[in-house]
N, C-alpha and C positions, 0 to 999 in steps of 0.2 A: 140831674146833677152831671156835670161834665168834669172829667179829670184828664190830666196829661201825663204820659209816661213814655219811656223808651224801652225797646225790647232788651231784655237782659243780655249782656255780652255772652256770645257763644263760647262754649268750652272747646279746647283743642280736640280734634277728632282722634279717637282712640284706635282707629284702624278700620278697615273695610268690614262691613257686616253683611252676611248673606241676605239676599233679597227677601227670602221668606221669613227672616228673623230680624227685620228692621224695626221691631217694636221698641218703644221708648222704655226707659227705666221705670216709668210710672205705669207701664202696661205689661201685660203678659204676651209672649209670642203668640202669633196667630197663624192659621193655615194659609194656603196659597190664595191669592186674590182672583176672583172671577169677574168678568165683565159681560153683562148681558144687555144686548141692544133691545130697546123697548120702543114702542110707538104709543105715545100718550095723546089722548083726545083733549084738545083745548076746550075751554068752556063753551065754545060755539061749534065744536066738533072737528076743527082743523087738526090734521095730524102733525104731531111734534116728535122729532127724532130725539131719543134720549138714551143714556147708558147708565145702568146700575152696577156699581162696583161694591163688592163685599167679600169678606174673608169666608172661605168655606167652613161650615160647621161651627160658626161663631155667632152668638146672638149679639147684634150690634149695640154698642154703648149708646149711640144716638145716630140719627140720620143727618147728613149734611147735604143740603141742596146748593149746588154751585150755579150761580147765574152769571152768564158771560158778559164781558165788556162789549161795547159797540163794535160791530164788524169783526168779531172774533168767534170762530166756531168752537163747539164743545171739545173737539179733539185736542185743542191747545192745552186743556186742563187734564189730560189723561194721566200724565206722570204724577201730578199732584193728587188726583183722585185715587190712583193706585196706592200711593204712599199712605194717604189717610185711611184707606180701607185696610191696609196692613197693620194699622194701629187699632183696628177693631170697630171702625165706623162704617156704616153703609153710606155710600156717596152717590148722588145722582147728578149727572150733568145733562144739559139739554140745549138744543138749538131753538132759538126763537123762530117763529114763522117767517118765511122769506129768506132765511139764512141757512146755508150749507144743507144738512140733511133734512131740514124742514122746508126747503124751497120746493114748491110744486109748480112745474112749468117754467116759463122764462121770467127772469128777474124784472124785466120791463113790464110784465103783465101782473106782477104781484100787487095785491091791494093791501098788503100788511101795513100797519101803522105802529108807531111807538106805543100808543094807548092800547092797541091789541096785545102787545107784549106784556104790559103791566096789568091789564084788566082780564085777559082771557088765557094767556099762555102761562105766565108765572103762577097764578093761583091754581091752574090745573096740575102743574107739576107738584105743588105742595099737596094737593088733593091725592095725587098718586102716592106720595110719600106716606101720607096718613093711612091710606088703604093698605099699602104693603107692610107697614110697621105700626099697627094700631097701638096707641099708648106709649110709644117710644118718643123721647124728646127729639125735636127737629131744630136744627140750626141752619141759618142761611149764611153762605159765603158769597157776597155780591161784589163782583169786580167792576169798578167804574159805573157804567149805566146799570149794571146788575145790582149794585148797591143803591143807586138812586131810585130805581123803580119800586123799592120797598114802600115809597110814599104812595103808591097806587093800590097797595094791598089793603084788604079789609078784614080778612079772617086770619087770626094768629093762633088758632087752636094748636096745641102741642109745641108751638114755637116760643122758646124762651130766650134765644140768643141770636143776634144778628152780627155778623162780622163783615165789615166792608173793607175793600182794598182799593185805594186810589179812587174813592168816590167823592167827587168835589162839586162845589157850586160852579156851574158852567157859564154864568153870565160873562160875556166877553169884556165888559168894562171893568171887571174886578181885577184884570191882569195888568202887569206893567205895560207902559205905553207901547213899546216896540212889539210885544207879543199881542197886545190888544188890537193893534192895527192889522196884524196877520189874521186874527179872528174876524175882524171887521170885513176884510176882503173875502174870507171864506164864507161867512154866513150871508153877506149881502150881495156878493157878486158871483163867486164860483158855484156855490150850491144852487142858487136859482137858475143860473145859465145852464148848467149840466142837467139839472132835472127837467128843464124845459126841452132840451134837445134830445136827451137820451131816455127820459122817463125813468131813470134810476140814477143812483150815485155810484160812479165807477171806482170804488175804493181799490180794487185790485190793480188797476192801471196806475193808480197814484201810490201804490205800495202802502196802503192804509189798512188792508185786511180784506174782509169779505165785502162784495158789492152790497149796497143798501137799497131796499125798495124805496120808491119815491115817497110814499106816505110816512115811512119811518124817518127818512132824511128831513122831510119838511117839518114834522113835529119836533124833531130833535133841534133843528135850526131855530124854530120858534121859541123853544125853551132857552136856548143859549142867547137869544136876543132880548130876553126878559130879565129884569132885575129880581123877579120872583124865582126864576128857574123852575123847571118841571111844571108846566102850565097846560091848561086845556086849550081847545081851539079858539076859545074866546079870550085867551090871555089871562084867565084867572088861575091862581096858584092851586096846585093839587097837594093836599096835606093830609088826607085821611089816614094813610098808613102811619105817618109820623105822630099823629094825634092818638092813634089807637094802640100802638105798641108800647107796652109798659115793662119790657124785660131789660136785658143788658145789651149794649152795643159796643163793640170794639172796632175802632176805625183806624186802619193802618195808613200812614202816609210815608213816602220815601223822600229822603232829604234831597235827592237829585231828580225828582219828578217835577218837571216844569208845567205839566198839564194839571196835576193835582197837588200843588204845594200845601203846606200846613194851613195857611190862612183860608184857602178855598175849601179845604176839607173841614176845618172847624166851622166855617160859615154854613156849610151844607148841613152838618150834623146838629147845628143849633135848631133846626126844624123839629127835632124830637122834643116834644113838649108834654108827654104824658106825665102825670104826677109821680109815677113810680119808676120811670125809665132812668137808667144810668148810662152815660156815654163816656167811653175811655178813648181818648185820642192817643194813638201809639206811634211813636217815631221809629223808622227803620233807617239806619245809617249804613250805606254800603261798606264803609271802612271797617265796621265792626266784623264784617264777614270776609274781609280781605278781597272785596270785589270793587272793580272800578266803577261799576254802575249797576243799578237795579231798575230805576226809572218807573214808567207807568205800567209796564206789563211783566217786569222781571221777577216779581214776587213768586210767580208760578213756574220759574225756570228750575229744572232739576239740579242745577249747580248749588242750590240752596237746601237740598234735601237733608243734609246731615247737620245743618246749622239752624237756619231760620225756620224751616219746616218742623224741625224737632221741637223748638220752643212753641211754635204755633199749635202743634198737636198736643203738647203738654197742657197748654192753656185750655184747649177744647176738653181734654180729659178732666181738668179741674171743674169744668162746667157740667160734666155728665154725671 
């Protein structure tokens, strides 16, 4: 079942709140937040850099695993993770192999693939969450590709809720003509040429984020060129996670996000077909928060801590 909703209008800010007491009205104040750097072994043994955030002396209400967007390092989510930890959640962020803290050696030599991220890295972080917090509910916050890769997961033990942010159907022909032509050039010309010459995609030079290993970029491009999106190397759709997950999904889209507009987000989340799954498509309008823009990555900007993040945390509390 899929429903549509808008985030409730934010209430006026009642004034500054001390960092250690940023708890919501629905929560009790918690202690100071600690961040512990961890090394998690992926399912094939590859080392993954991760950070565990939690409030000192507080049993977590649930664990939230944050899965990064494409070409984004885990440090980008630190403010969000600290805020959510201050509400009584344990939060785990991690870098996929070949990215930032999980890059071993030179990027051009990395053999990481997008399928490795979904089949070996993501599941291992969820395994880590289960081992650290046995019996505690686990939720996923997947940003863009981090939400899309849920389709590759197979084991949803302890996981009852998935929250995606700007996770869209990425097939290039689904976009308006002018934008589609840009994607056509990107996937069929720029990506293949740069991967051939450099053996990696130079995102940093193009101000796109972290550089991407060749295997990741190739498989990402293959998915974006397919009407099925999220496909294997033979072009067949990957759907096992969408078929297996029977909990609740909240999918945020921003009204000013041209990469993940409503129709693309709704199309992607239509892949959730388990008989018991519920999908809630949730609109975020920057004007509600007196912001000029939020876009594809702005959901995690600290400027929204006292408004959108508060609503978001209240929603997670209602699920805990």
